[in-house]
C-alpha positions as MATLAB code, in Angstrom:
seq = 'MPPRRRRTIFHLFFALPCLLVIARWLWPLAMSTEWKLAAAVLLVVASQFHLWSRLSSGSVFAPEFPRVLVVAFNWAFGAILFLALMQLVLDLATLVAWLVRQQPIVVPDRLRYGLATVAASLSALGVAQAMRVPPVVDLEIAVRDLPPAFDGYRLLQLTDLHISRLYPQQWTRRVVDRANAAGADLIVVTGDFIDGSVAMRRDDVAPLRDLRAPDGVFAIPGNHEYFFSYPDWMAHLTGLGMRMLPNAHAVLTRGAAQLVVAGVTDLSARAAGQPGPDLAAALSGAPGGAPVILLDHQPRDARRAAARGVAIQLSGHTHGGMILGLDRIVARTNGGFVSGFYPVDGMALYVSNGTALWPGFALRLGRPSEMTRITLRTRR';
ca = [
      57.547  124.046  140.133;
      60.612  126.288  139.566;
      63.925  124.729  140.712;
      64.612  127.526  143.203;
      61.240  126.996  144.871;
      61.838  123.228  145.054;
      65.190  123.817  146.693;
      63.645  126.183  149.245;
      60.930  123.664  150.119;
      63.577  120.922  150.422;
      65.620  122.892  152.962;
      62.559  124.066  154.898;
      61.334  120.472  155.132;
      64.576  119.390  156.799;
      64.328  122.353  159.176;
      61.010  121.113  160.626;
      62.493  118.463  162.996;
      64.937  121.091  164.251;
      62.148  123.583  164.955;
      60.257  120.888  166.848;
      63.330  120.115  168.968;
      63.867  123.805  169.727;
      60.235  124.470  170.640;
      59.361  121.280  172.494;
      62.680  119.979  173.869;
      65.110  122.892  174.243;
      62.907  125.805  175.301;
      61.218  124.099  178.284;
      64.624  123.338  179.830;
      65.617  125.233  182.969;
      68.552  127.202  181.563;
      69.221  130.823  180.706;
      67.767  132.359  177.570;
      71.292  133.116  176.320;
      72.260  129.440  176.468;
      69.007  128.431  174.798;
      69.591  130.888  171.959;
      73.156  129.630  171.456;
      71.962  126.006  171.409;
      69.140  126.896  169.008;
      71.622  128.469  166.580;
      73.790  125.326  166.674;
      70.742  123.133  166.034;
      69.663  125.248  163.059;
      73.181  125.158  161.600;
      73.280  121.352  161.932;
      69.799  120.951  160.444;
      70.867  122.823  157.302;
      73.647  120.355  156.444;
      72.251  119.986  152.927;
      72.221  123.736  152.354;
      75.887  123.973  153.348;
      76.570  121.013  151.040;
      74.922  122.825  148.155;
      76.955  125.946  148.865;
      80.189  123.918  149.078;
      79.820  122.046  145.781;
      76.646  123.139  144.011;
      74.861  119.923  144.986;
      73.204  118.552  148.120;
      74.645  115.181  147.132;
      78.313  116.118  147.434;
      79.361  117.839  150.669;
      82.870  119.120  150.003;
      83.999  119.638  153.591;
      86.826  117.857  155.411;
      85.713  114.315  156.227;
      85.539  114.998  159.960;
      82.951  117.729  159.309;
      80.893  115.464  157.050;
      80.877  112.854  159.827;
      79.945  115.478  162.437;
      77.118  116.875  160.315;
      75.694  113.407  159.702;
      75.824  112.655  163.433;
      74.200  115.947  164.415;
      71.562  115.716  161.700;
      70.691  112.168  162.751;
      70.576  113.117  166.422;
      68.102  115.918  165.659;
      65.847  113.538  163.723;
      65.894  110.914  166.489;
      65.308  113.515  169.194;
      62.406  115.031  167.252;
      60.794  111.604  166.952;
      61.294  110.876  170.661;
      59.901  114.288  171.602;
      56.776  113.585  169.549;
      56.305  110.306  171.429;
      56.869  112.087  174.751;
      54.340  114.796  173.866;
      51.769  112.198  172.876;
      52.352  110.284  176.138;
      51.985  113.423  178.251;
      48.811  114.378  176.379;
      47.282  110.972  177.082;
      48.338  111.192  180.729;
      46.819  114.672  181.031;
      43.527  113.455  179.546;
      43.444  110.532  181.965;
      44.484  112.439  185.101;
      42.878  115.770  184.202;
      45.864  117.730  185.467;
      49.049  119.136  183.900;
      52.022  116.815  183.521;
      55.466  118.272  184.230;
      58.291  116.618  182.299;
      61.528  116.791  184.346;
      64.713  118.062  182.708;
      66.521  114.822  183.470;
      64.096  112.975  181.185;
      64.689  115.475  178.391;
      68.466  115.130  178.787;
      68.052  111.362  178.798;
      66.212  111.494  175.485;
      68.982  113.648  174.011;
      71.621  111.171  175.193;
      69.772  108.256  173.597;
      69.277  110.197  170.344;
      72.950  111.182  170.172;
      74.058  107.610  170.903;
      71.768  106.084  168.292;
      73.013  108.556  165.710;
      76.659  107.845  166.539;
      76.042  104.104  166.192;
      74.203  104.648  162.908;
      77.004  106.741  161.413;
      79.631  104.203  162.517;
      77.638  101.388  160.882;
      77.276  103.424  157.697;
      81.004  104.175  157.424;
      82.358  100.655  157.818;
      83.804   98.573  155.007;
      81.063   95.959  154.659;
      81.504   92.202  155.028;
      80.901   89.690  152.258;
      77.427   88.157  152.538;
      76.848   84.797  150.832;
      73.735   83.836  148.899;
      72.859   80.876  146.685;
      70.307   81.267  143.883;
      68.884   78.334  141.952;
      68.469   79.293  138.302;
      66.113   77.660  135.865;
      67.857   76.242  132.790;
      71.294   77.102  134.161;
      73.829   75.043  132.192;
      75.733   72.596  134.415;
      78.955   74.318  133.382;
      77.817   77.391  135.330;
      76.708   75.485  138.419;
      78.748   77.019  141.254;
      79.520   80.198  139.285;
      80.108   83.113  141.674;
      79.285   86.790  141.212;
      80.162   89.543  143.654;
      77.675   92.412  143.690;
      78.769   95.884  144.769;
      76.241   98.690  144.692;
      75.713  102.203  145.999;
      79.371  102.907  146.704;
      78.705  106.683  146.858;
      82.425  107.446  146.757;
      82.736  110.937  148.236;
      84.379  112.913  151.028;
      82.738  110.472  153.461;
      83.923  107.438  151.471;
      87.324  108.584  150.187;
      90.238  106.885  148.465;
      91.364  104.935  151.539;
      87.874  103.498  152.022;
      87.607  102.625  148.330;
      90.963  100.845  148.489;
      89.767   98.661  151.380;
      86.555   97.821  149.504;
      88.547   96.824  146.418;
      90.903   94.653  148.463;
      88.005   92.866  150.148;
      86.163   92.427  146.844;
      89.201   90.927  145.150;
      89.719   88.561  148.079;
      86.160   87.230  147.716;
      87.238   84.957  144.872;
      84.299   85.681  142.565;
      84.271   84.730  138.880;
      82.665   88.059  137.997;
      82.220   91.386  139.799;
      79.125   93.471  139.037;
      78.441   97.023  140.199;
      74.788   98.042  140.094;
      75.134  101.816  140.083;
      75.648  104.887  142.269;
      79.417  104.773  142.141;
      79.880  108.373  143.263;
      78.701  111.628  144.700;
      80.566  114.415  142.955;
      82.034  115.314  139.588;
      84.965  113.536  137.932;
      87.196  116.440  138.979;
      86.094  116.075  142.610;
      86.322  112.286  142.801;
      89.161  111.380  140.436;
      91.569  110.321  143.195;
      88.869  108.732  145.356;
      87.655  106.383  142.593;
      91.160  105.520  141.371;
      91.380  102.223  143.360;
      88.451  100.848  141.327;
      90.972  100.345  138.534;
      92.337   97.424  140.563;
      89.093   95.430  140.832;
      89.873   91.975  139.481;
      87.846   88.883  138.560;
      88.450   86.194  135.914;
      85.466   87.329  133.817;
      85.970   91.025  134.521;
      83.882   93.800  136.052;
      80.472   94.665  134.561;
      78.522   97.722  135.673;
      75.576  100.023  135.094;
      74.873  103.619  136.107;
      72.686  104.524  139.059;
      70.661  107.678  139.469;
      73.536  109.585  141.084;
      75.719  109.297  137.978;
      73.122  111.449  136.214;
      73.477  114.205  138.830;
      77.143  114.788  137.926;
      77.620  114.740  134.130;
      76.636  111.238  133.082;
      78.762  111.205  129.873;
      81.889  112.164  131.798;
      81.349  109.458  134.380;
      80.565  106.759  131.824;
      83.792  107.560  130.007;
      85.822  107.715  133.211;
      84.459  104.461  134.639;
      85.116  102.723  131.323;
      88.666  104.013  131.519;
      88.989  102.409  134.955;
      88.305   98.999  133.421;
      84.557   98.751  133.992;
      82.566   97.169  131.188;
      79.525   99.425  131.268;
      76.239   97.876  130.111;
      73.784  100.759  129.483;
      70.908   98.963  127.724;
      73.396   96.352  126.571;
      74.493   92.817  127.350;
      77.511   90.543  127.431;
      77.688   86.783  126.925;
      79.749   84.580  129.227;
      80.803   81.174  127.960;
      82.009   77.940  129.431;
      82.673   75.762  126.427;
      79.365   75.633  124.544;
      77.357   76.831  127.577;
      76.245   80.466  127.696;
      75.101   82.937  130.337;
      73.882   86.458  129.540;
      74.588   89.468  131.755;
      72.455   92.446  130.718;
      72.188   95.964  132.065;
      69.809   98.891  131.768;
      70.131  102.582  132.457;
      68.440  104.186  135.446;
      64.841  105.356  135.628;
      66.093  108.913  136.212;
      67.947  108.971  132.881;
      65.236  110.624  130.785;
      64.963  113.551  133.199;
      68.673  114.139  132.535;
      68.173  114.009  128.750;
      69.714  110.538  128.443;
      68.272  107.241  127.124;
      65.991  105.603  129.664;
      66.021  101.919  130.614;
      65.232   99.690  127.642;
      65.282   95.979  128.395;
      64.374   95.065  124.821;
      67.454   96.921  123.562;
      69.577   95.375  126.297;
      68.592   91.861  125.219;
      68.662   92.488  121.481;
      70.878   89.854  119.881;
      71.263   87.830  123.076;
      71.391   84.065  122.479;
      68.019   82.413  122.943;
      67.756   79.888  125.752;
      70.653   81.308  127.764;
      69.687   82.415  131.300;
      69.748   86.183  131.756;
      71.109   88.033  134.767;
      69.854   91.619  134.696;
      71.596   94.545  136.382;
      69.016   97.240  137.167;
      69.869   99.869  139.765;
      66.284  100.314  140.956;
      64.160   97.262  141.797;
      60.695   98.681  141.114;
      60.399   97.301  137.560;
      61.234   93.737  138.583;
      57.883   92.340  137.433;
      58.466   93.663  133.914;
      61.831   91.948  133.859;
      60.256   88.709  135.043;
      57.683   88.939  132.256;
      60.558   89.133  129.747;
      61.989   85.862  131.027;
      64.906   87.252  133.056;
      66.230   84.627  135.479;
      67.868   86.926  138.069;
      67.685   90.666  138.662;
      70.296   92.350  140.839;
      69.449   95.794  142.202;
      70.382   98.308  144.879;
      69.241  101.924  145.280;
      67.158  101.408  148.449;
      70.131  100.999  150.825;
      67.972   98.376  152.508;
      65.869  101.177  153.968;
      68.841  102.279  156.131;
      66.943  102.137  159.442;
      64.674   99.380  160.707;
      61.137  100.713  160.423;
      62.053  103.287  157.778;
      62.547  100.357  155.399;
      58.753   99.873  155.252;
      58.362  103.408  153.876;
      61.218  102.936  151.389;
      59.617   99.700  150.165;
      56.410  101.525  149.261;
      58.268  103.745  146.796;
      60.180  100.840  145.243;
      57.462   98.437  144.178;
      57.452   96.748  147.593;
      61.108   95.704  147.252;
      63.651   97.058  149.711;
      66.107   94.457  151.058;
      67.129   90.890  150.317;
      65.739   88.088  148.169;
      62.311   88.120  146.503;
      60.765   85.493  144.201;
      59.002   87.520  141.502;
      56.840   85.574  139.036;
      59.478   82.897  138.554;
      62.409   85.335  138.596;
      64.855   85.750  141.480;
      65.242   89.395  142.589;
      68.005   90.381  144.974;
      68.035   93.907  146.400;
      71.333   94.612  148.121;
      71.490   96.820  151.202;
      74.380   98.534  149.460;
      78.079   98.966  150.045;
      77.801  102.548  151.347;
      75.289  105.428  151.549;
      74.602  108.898  150.250;
      76.831  111.138  152.428;
      73.893  113.474  153.063;
      72.131  110.924  155.294;
      74.642  108.281  156.327;
      73.012  106.268  159.099;
      72.345  102.544  159.367;
      70.491  100.804  162.156;
      69.335   97.231  161.598;
      70.001   97.345  157.852;
      73.740   96.630  157.546;
      75.845   97.315  154.471;
      77.119   94.395  152.419;
      79.045   93.010  149.505;
      77.025   90.100  148.151;
      78.702   86.941  146.852;
      76.078   85.068  144.836;
      76.612   81.446  143.907;
      74.506   80.136  141.027;
      73.044   76.677  141.244;
      71.234   74.627  138.645;
      67.580   74.310  139.598;
      66.759   70.591  139.749;
];
């Protein structure tokens, strides 16, 4: 399918909830046609947030408006989606009632306004939850064959930072300060650092230079790095002090004891003309017998990693499903993995809810953001 046609379908798809709201919620209201037309225009403008984002930066993934507008668009877009869903439920309920009573059902305006109030409130709560600097969540993982010297070793996982106009320099600084205060031995970042080019995000990502841990900061790319000149971002992130592990590994030592941290590129890499994930290459030359912690942005290939003897896989990408209920749909497209800890054929998989969200759909309800402090324990 030609790119232009795909883009058109994308924007039309996101217009459908708005059209439903206009036809089934707005138009039946007892107000003048002029007011209805004005409200319909505002709803259409809000529903095309991603089109305005594309026009502002060339990409739906990087809205380049003032932050207050990005927040407002996310709130309005979310409110439309919630209201469309509620209106569908209302229409179904009135249809059932009509079939039972065999007479028309009149929905009062006050009920319609009530639905709009609930939708707007849910969206506001979701945006507020998405924008917060997340807390540190603690997790212990027992690792087979973990050397006693690494018992109690602590990693801090950051993922899906999506540094952008919605998550600017001040937000990044607060994340860095909280991460450094977590007292981890190693910080790992499992992809999706940004939304935007290096030129757009240079100042916003600058605080990442101050991430500190005794064993350093290891990282891999996520799919969003490939949307904005992957080579430029790999070079820039390396310059900020990240040790990038694209199909590569590093060996941590405590005396004679060893622990391997490996990373792979993202599944979207080949579509961008870059090397795809290659676990064999990542582990080439790794010391035999040392437990392997794998950084893989997307969790869907976890069973392959388990078959290669990986002890722990750390992933993100799913954002935990963002909204309770929606997470079940997100899981289906990610190998059944969406949020939290999963035992996978003897391997421990942890899928973080993420530190932030794509600024084109920044809502969280029931799937809170996190920084994950993982303590390794020797399996006895």
